N, C-alpha and C positions, 0 to 999 in steps of 0.2 A: 656213516652212521648206520646202525643196525636196522634191518628192514622192519622188525616188529616195533621199534621205536618210531619210525617214520609213519607206519600205519596208525599207531596210537595217537600221535600228534595230529595227523590229518583228520582222524575221526573226532578227536576232542574239539578241534577248532573248525570243523566242517569245511576243510579245504582239500585240495587234491594231494595225493602222495608226491607227485613231481614238484609241486610248489614247496613242500616241506624239504624235499631232498635238495632242491636248488638253493634254498635259503641256507640250509645247513652247510652246504659246500661254500657259499659265499662268506658265511661267518668264519669258517675255518681259514679262508683266504684273507681275513682281516677287514672285510667290508662292514660298514656301519649300517644301522637301521635306516637313518634318513637317506643315505646314498642308495641303498638297495631299493627302498620304496619309491624314490623319485626317479632314479636313472637306470634301473634294471627291471622295468615293468614286464618286459618280454619273458624274463626268467621267473618272475613271481606271479604272472597272470594278473597283474594289476592290484596286488595286495597293498593296502595302505600301511602307514607306519605303525599303527596300533596292532594290526594283524601280524606284521613282520616281527614286532617286538614280542608278541605272544609266542611266536615260533621260537625266537631266541631264548625266551624264558624256559621253554620246555627242553630245548637242546641243552641248555646249561643244567637243567634239573636231571636229565638223563646222564650227563657227564658225572654229576655227583653220585647218582645211583650206581654207576659203574665203579666208582671208587669204593663205595660201600660194599659192593659185591666182591671186589678183590679182597677186602679185609675179611669178609665172612668166609670166603673160600679158603683163604690162608689159615684161618683159625680152625675150621673144621678139618682141613687136611692135616694140620698139626696134631689133631687128636686121633688121626688114623681112621676117621669115620666118613671120609668123603667118597661116595660111590659115583659112578657115571650117571646114574639116575638123579641123584641129588644135585650133582653139578649142573645137569641140564635144567632141572627145575629152577635152580637159582639163576642161571643165565637167562631163562625165559621170563623172569619176574619183570613186571612193568610198573609196579607201585611198591613203595617201601614197606607197606603192611604185609604184603605177600612175602617179601624177603625176610622180614623180621620174624614172621611165623615159622618159616623154614629154619631159621637160625636159632630159634628159642630153645630147643632141646640141647643145643651145643654151646650156648652162650655161658661163659663163666658165671657161676651163681654165688650169691651171698649165702650164708648159712640159713637154711630153712628147716621147717618141721620134717620135710622129706629127707633132707640131708642127715638129720639126727636119727631118723628111723633106719636109714641105710647103715649108719655107723653102728647101730645096734644089731645089725645082721638080718634085717627084715626085708631086704631087697628080693631074695628068692621067693619069699611068701607072696609078696606083691606080684611078682612075675607069674607065679602059678595061678593066682586069682584072676589076673588080667587075661590069661590065655586059656582059661577054663580047664587047666590041667588037674584041678581038684574039684570035688563036689561038696565036701564038708570042710569049710574053712576053719571052723572051731577046732576040729580034730587035728587039722594040719598045723594050726597055730601053736598047739602044745609042744611041737617039736622045736619051737624057737624061744622057749622060755629060758630066762637067765637072770642073773642079778639085775641087769639093766632092763629086763622085760619080765617082771614078776608074775603077771597074770595073762590069761588068754585074751582078755579085752585089751590089755596094753599092746599085745602083739597085733591084734586085728586093727586097733586104732593106728598103730605105726604103719601097717601095710596100707591102710586107707589114705594116710598122709602122702605116701609115695604115689598111690593111684591118683589122688587128687591133683598132684603136680603133673602127672602124665596126661590127665584129662585136659589140664590147662594148656598143655603144649601140643595138643592135637589140633591140626589145622582145620579139620572139618567142624570140630566143636566151636572153635573161635569164629569161623566163618558163619556158622549158624547163629551164634550170639550177636555178631555184627548185624546180620540181616534182621534179627529180632529187635535189637535195641534201636536201630535206625528208624523204626516205626513207632517208638514209644514216647511217653511223656517224660519231660525233664521235671524232677521234683526239686523244689527249692525250700530250704528251711533257714530260719534265723539261728545264729549261734548264741551261746550264752553272752558273749561280748556285746552282741547287738542289743540285748535286753537292757543294758545299763549305759551304753555309750550314746550320747545325744547325736553324735555324728552319723550314727547308723540310721537315723530316721529318714534319710533320703532314700533308703532302700526298703522302707516299710511296706511298700506295695508288694514285695516279694518275700515277706517273712513266712508266709505259708502258701506257696504257689505251685501250680501244676499246669503244664501246657505241652501240647504235642510239639516236639522239637522241630519237626518238619515245617510247621507253620509259624514258628517264632521269628519275628522280624529281627534283622541283624542288630539294630540299635538296642533292642531289649536284651538279647542274649549277651551282648558285650557289657551292658550295664550290670546284669546279674553276675557275670564272671568278674567284673571289677569289684563288686561287693564281696565275692568270695576271696579274691586276692587280698582285700583289706581286712578279712577275718570276720565279716559280719554275716555271711551267708555260706551255706553248704549246698552242693548240687550232686545229684545222682540220677541215673536213668532208672525208671521204674520197670520192673519185669516180674512175671509170675514165676517164682522159683520152682513150684511143683510142675507146671506144664513144660518149662524149659528143661527141667531135669530129665523128663521122659525122652525128649528129642535128643538131648546131649548124650544120654546113656546109650541110645541107639547108635549115634554117630561113633561113639567110642568103642562099642562092642561089635559093630557090624562086620569088621574084617576077620573076626575070630571064628574059626570053624570048630565049634565044639558045643557041648551042652552046659548051660548055666543052670545049676540047681537053684531052687527057691532060696536056699540059705546063701549061696554065692551071689545070686541076683540081689538079695537084700544088702549085702556088704558093698557091692558095686554101686548100688543106688545111693547109699550113704556117702560113698566117696565122691560120686559125681555131684551130688547135692552140695557137699562141702566145697568142692572145687568151684562151682558156680557162685556160691555165696561169698566165699573168701578170696578166690583167686581170679577166675575168669570174669565174673560179673563186674567187680570193681575195675579190672584192667580194661575190659571192652567198654565199660561205661565211660571211663576217662578218655578212651580213644575216640568214641563216638562224639562226645562233647567237643573234643579237640577238632574232630572232622567238621562239625557244624560251625565251630568257631572260625575255622579256616574259611568256610563259605561266607560267614559274616564279615571276616576280615576283607575278603575279596570285594564284597559289596560295598563296605565302608571305604575301602581304598579306591574303588571305582568312583564313588561320589566325590572323594577328595581330589582325585585326578581330574574329573570333569570340572570341578570348581576352580582348580588351579589353572586349567587350560583357559577357561573363560576369563580369569583374572589376568593372565599373562597376555592374552589377545585382546584385552580391553582397548577401546579406541584411544589413540594418542591425540593430543592437540598439535603435536609436531614441534618444530624448532621455532619457538616463540619466546620473547623476553617475558619472564615469569616472576611474579611476586608470590612467594610461598609463605604461608602463615601457619605456624604451629600454635593453636589457641591455648589460652590458660586464663584463670581468674587471678589469684593472688600473685603468681609469678609472672604475669603478663603474657602477651602474645609475641612469640619469637618470629621475626620476619627476615626472610632471605630473598634478595633480588638476584636473579640469574639471567645470564645472556642466552642467546639462541642455542648454544651448545651445552647449557647447563652449568657453566662456570659461575662461581660465586663472585658477585660484584660488590655486594654490600649487605650488612645485616645490622639489625637493631631490635629493641624491645619496646612495645607500646603497652599502655595500661588503660584500655577503654572500659574495663569492667570493675565492679566492686572487688576488693575494698578501696582501691585507689580512685577509680572512676575518673581518670584523666581523659575524658572524651575529646575535648577541643584540641588538646595537645596531640592526641592520637590522630585526629582527623588531619591536622596540619602535617604531621610526619608522613602519613600515608600519601597525602596529596603531593608532597615534595618528591617522594620516591616514585610515584606514578609518572611524574614529569621528568625527573632527573634520569631515570633509567628506561624511559620510553616503554613502560610495561604494557604488554598486550593481553595477558591473561593472569588471573589470580587463582591460586590453589589454596583452599582452606581445609585443614585437617578436620576429621569428623569426630574427634575425641572430646574431652572435657572442654566446655565453653565453645565448641565448634558451632553450634546453632546460633548462639548469641553473637559470635564474631562474624559469621556470615551475614546476619541481619545488619550489624554495624557497618560492614563494608559496603553493603548495597545502598546505604544512605549517603555514601560519599560520592560526589560528582566525579565521573571518570570518563575517559574517551568512549565514544559510542561503540567502538569495536571491542572494547575491553570487557570480558565476561568473568564472572565468578563461578568457580567449580568447587564442588565438595569432593574431597579425596579421602580415601580410607587411610587411617593412620596405622593400621595393624602392622606390627613388625618394625615400625620406624624407630622405636626406642631400642630394639634389638640391633638394628643396623647402626644406629648412632654410637653404640658402645662397642662395635665389632672392630676386628683388625682391619677389615676392608675400609671402614670409615676413617680409622686412624691413618691409614696409608693415604687416603684421598685428601683428608683435611687434618694434617698433623698439628696445626696451630689453632684449631677451633675446638670449642667445647661441644659436649653432646647435644646441647639445645640447638646450636647452629646446624650441626650435621643432620639432626632430625628434620629441621625445617627444609633444608636443601633436598632431603630425600622425598619429602612431600611434594615439592615443586617438580622434581624430576619424574616422579610417578605420573604427574599429569602430562608432562611433555612426551614421555615414552615409558609406559608402565613396564613393558618387557625388559628394557635395558636396565631399569632400576631394580625391579623385583628379583632378578636373577642373583642379586647380591645377598639376598635374605633367605634363611632356611624357610621353606614353604610351611613348615609346622608352626611358624610364628605369625602366619598371615591371617589367623582367625577364621579359617575355612575348614570344612569337613566335620567329621564326628568321631569321637572316641579314638583320636589319632594316636594317643599314647598307649592304647590297649590292644591295637592290632599288631600283626607281625611287622616288626620294624624293618627287617631286611626287605620284605615284599613291598612295604610302603616306600622305602627309599628307592627301590628299583622303579616303581611306578612314577614317583615324583620326578626322578631324574629323567626317565623316558619322556615325561610330559614336557619338562623344560626344554629338553633337546628337540623334541618335536616342534614346539612353538617357535624356538629360536630359528630353526632351519626352515620352517614354513614361511616365516616373515623375511628371512635374509638379513645379513649383517653388513653394515657399511665398514669396509676394511680400513678406511682412513680415520674413522672417528670412534669405533667401538672400543669399549674398555676391555681389559684383559678378563674381567669377570663375565662379560658377554661372549667374548671370543672362545672361551674355554668350552662352551656348549655347542660350538659349531662342529659338525661331523668331522672326526679324524684329527681334531686339534688337541684339546685337553689343556690343563693348567700350564705345563712347562712350555709348550709351543705357543700358547697365547701370550705368555710373558716375552718370549723371543720375538714374536711378531710386533708387539708394541715397542720393544727396544729397537728393533730394526727400523720401524716406522719413524721413531724419534730421531734416529741417527741419519736416515736417508732423506727425510723431509716428506715421506709419504709414498704410497704405492701408485704407480701410473698404469700398471697392468697386472692382471692375475698371474702371468708368467713370472713376474718379479718375486712371487712368493717362494719360488725355488731357491732364491738367494738367502732366505731366512735360515739361520743355523738350525740343523737337525730336522728341517722340514723336507722330507724326501718325497720320492715319486708317489708312494702309496698315500701319504698324508695329503699331498696335493690333489690326487684323484678324488679323495673322499670329501675334501673341504671346498675346493674351488667353486663349485656350482652354487654354493650357499653364501658366497662373499660378493659384495657389490663395490664397484669403484665408480663413483660419480664423475663424469667428465673425462672418462678414459678415452684414449684414442680409438680403441675398438669398442663400439657401443654394446657389444655382447658382454663385455666385462661388467656391465651394470644390469645384467639380466640373469635369469635362472637357467639360461642355456649353458650346458657344461662345455668347457674347453675341448673335450674330446669330440664334440659335435660341431665345432666351429667350421670345419671343412664342408660340412653338409650345408650350412647356412650360406657359406661363400658360393657353393655351387648353385643354390636356389637363386641367389642374387644375380650371378653371372647368366643363368638361363633366362632371367627377365631383363637382362641388359642394364642392370643398375649396380651400384656399389652396395656392400653390406650395410653401410650407414644409411643408404637411401632406401633399403628394404625395411629396416627396423622401424616399427611404428606406423608403417604404411599399410593400413588394413585393406585398401583396394587391391594392392599388388599381392598381398599375402593370400587373399581369397582366390587368386588365380593359380596358386601352387597346388599341384596334385601330389600328396605325400607318398603315394604308391611308387612314384618315379625314384624316390630317394631311399628306398629300403635297402639296407646292406648290413651284413654282419650282425652285430648286437643292436642295430638300430631298426626296430620294427615300427609298425603303425602306432602303437601306444606312445612311444617316445617321440616320433615325428609329429604327432598331433599336439603333444605337450610343447614341442619347439615352436610350432605355428602359433599356438595360443600365447606363448611368451613373447614372440616377435611382435604380435599385435599390440600388447601392452607390457613392454619390458619393465621389470622391477616393480610391478604393481604391488602395493602393500595390501595384503588380504584383510587387514583390520578395518573396522568401520570408522566413521568420523565421530569425534567427541561431541557430547551435547551437555549444555548446562542444566541446572536443576535448582528448584526452590521449594522448601517445605511450606506447608499451609501457615498463614499468619494467624489462623484461629486457634492453634494449639502450640504450647511451649513446654508443658509438663503433663504427666499422666493424669493429674487432677482435672485438666482441661478436656479430657476425652469424654465423649458420650457415645453410647451404643447407637449405631446407625450412621455415624459420621463417615463421609467419603473423603479420603485424604491421599495426597501423593506420598510416595515412599521409595526408598532405595533398597534393593535386595542385598543384604549383607552376608548371608550364608544360606546354603542349600543342603538339606539332609534328605534321607530317604523317608522321613516322616513329615517333612514340610519345609518351609522357607522362613527365615528370620528377616524382618523388614524394619528398617529405620524410618520412623515417621516424624522424627524431630522432637521427641519428648524424653530423650536421654535413656530410653529403655526400648530395645527392639521388641516388636510384636511377632507372633507366630501365625503364619498361614498353614494350618494343618492340611495334609494331603486331601482330606475330605472337603476342604473349602477352596481348593485350587480352581475348580470350574474348568474352563477351556484351557487354562495353563497347564493342567495335568497332562494333556496330550502334547501340546506344543513345547512345554517345558519353560522354566524361568532361567535367566542368566544372572550370574553374579554382577552386582552393581547396576542391574537393569532398573530403569525408572518406570514405576507402575502406579496404579491407583488401587486402593484397598478400602474395604468397609470395616469399621470397628464392630466386632461381634460381642466382645466382652472385655471388662476391665476389672482386674483383681488387684487393688492397691496394696493389700496386705502381703500378698505373695509376689508382687511386682510382675504380674503377667498380663499380657495383652493378646487377645484373640482377634485375628483378622480374617477377612475373606477377600479373595482376589476379585477385582472388578475388570481391569483392563491394563 
């Protein structure tokens, strides 16, 4: 990788050059982000998976930039205009705007006013004006009169069109305008369509709006740009044409060694002014807005990624026999009973709510299912009739250890109609599949949610307005990070979970499941090498993240990588015990001096990781699940009163606040100004909190909340 690229990335991410260089080399060798961050800490200096993923993003970005450079160089060389100086300038470019500025004069153009002027033979006149080769432009213009150019003013106007285009292609002018507009206000106006379309009223706050773009929050800019894409708003950067013309004219003329007469100066000023107003201004305005949108995208995508990480790492209840309930009024509550592995045992529908109101019949049915299937936990979806169903279930006598949990339904309907669900339950309808998904989410949120497009999970902000490629990259990285941080049971994981393990992917995941079914399961990690098409490189990348419970070698159920097994064996031998006797024995592990085992790629960071893992092998980093109950005092918005303190569940987090379900069928908003101590510590998705009601707007269906604890 080029040295200037490495320096740029290192400075951008505030890391060392050698860290970037090592990561780039490992990417080229086919290593994955989880493997590098977990098992190559000596080479990365302890960078975490997020930091390593950022380096990979920039490595990929520069690879694309190099492809673009090759195209630009080829095009310019084909025109016979490529000089050594220009080639070097192009090779030295670090950002695409620099490259495109250099390419602009040579890029194939559509027919423009400057093109027309050149066709009329006015190119030499423009050249003489630009180089101060003449003093009296009007007198010179008379030499270019023709049928196509009948008057002196026509000749001067055509020459100015050519000059205006040259000004717009001048790198110094464009850089000046970039610097100028980046500090200016974004002006927003309503279009004619907005005046008559009722749909446009959601954008009425911005019908005549002005704000410094540097201080504009990400969510506001994205909302405005959505309004523009829908045809209700227009946007532009505000700048003073007069003051910018003076500076731009200087930048355009400063390289010329000659005298500009007042008459010539006037013509050049008109050309520069026209260029800024008609060409440079709109072009750079669009570019600056795009630049700030990219920043807004990054911020929104960060929020989305943080929310997704919290959702995927939500506490599981574990392998328990589960009753899953997909609530409903008219169509009833769909119930699915699952065994410890999430397999469907039974399903039926009860109608405890209006209009049927078959409460006694529903109580009898639920009681029988609790007994017949030895139910240990109940998962209730939080959608329509969720609150009413939860209260109904809590009134039914059940085993002391059986608890009721509220589970987010977001995305369950998407899953139930998906190809994944049809493969898992080909003989069941969408209602049964949806209920099963709700139950499995309680048992293991990570294993179930990987089957659903994160954009269907009801988290984040303006997810369809941001850069979709960048969003997909971030979400994929987040899923991969979470799956590999937790680890995957090789003998029970679905192919949809296995595909996110480092080095595996969809095809190998399918091969692993097929091999597992045919062989009766894996007894050791080394057995992975027998899976078709799973070679040494894939084994190296994935083995450390796969767990085999009850394996003959206890290290196969830990995060210790097989390449380090020999080190653990030496540690055990030095202590006079077997490896099995060492694993989990904290007293013995404390006696180990990691310095004695440094060798090759195994330095102190990796050895300390090994010792931590030996102390608590296969420890799930997720917290334990906790149950929750809404306040009995409120059931609808009309029950709310200002000052009430209520329990709630955080449903979504944005950069302007958090949305909280308080059990009234409408989420309330804790604005960032009402976050209190949570503004520093931060809230988590599906966190159980207490809030105070600050305001209730029944007409607009809005609830304002304040964080309490």
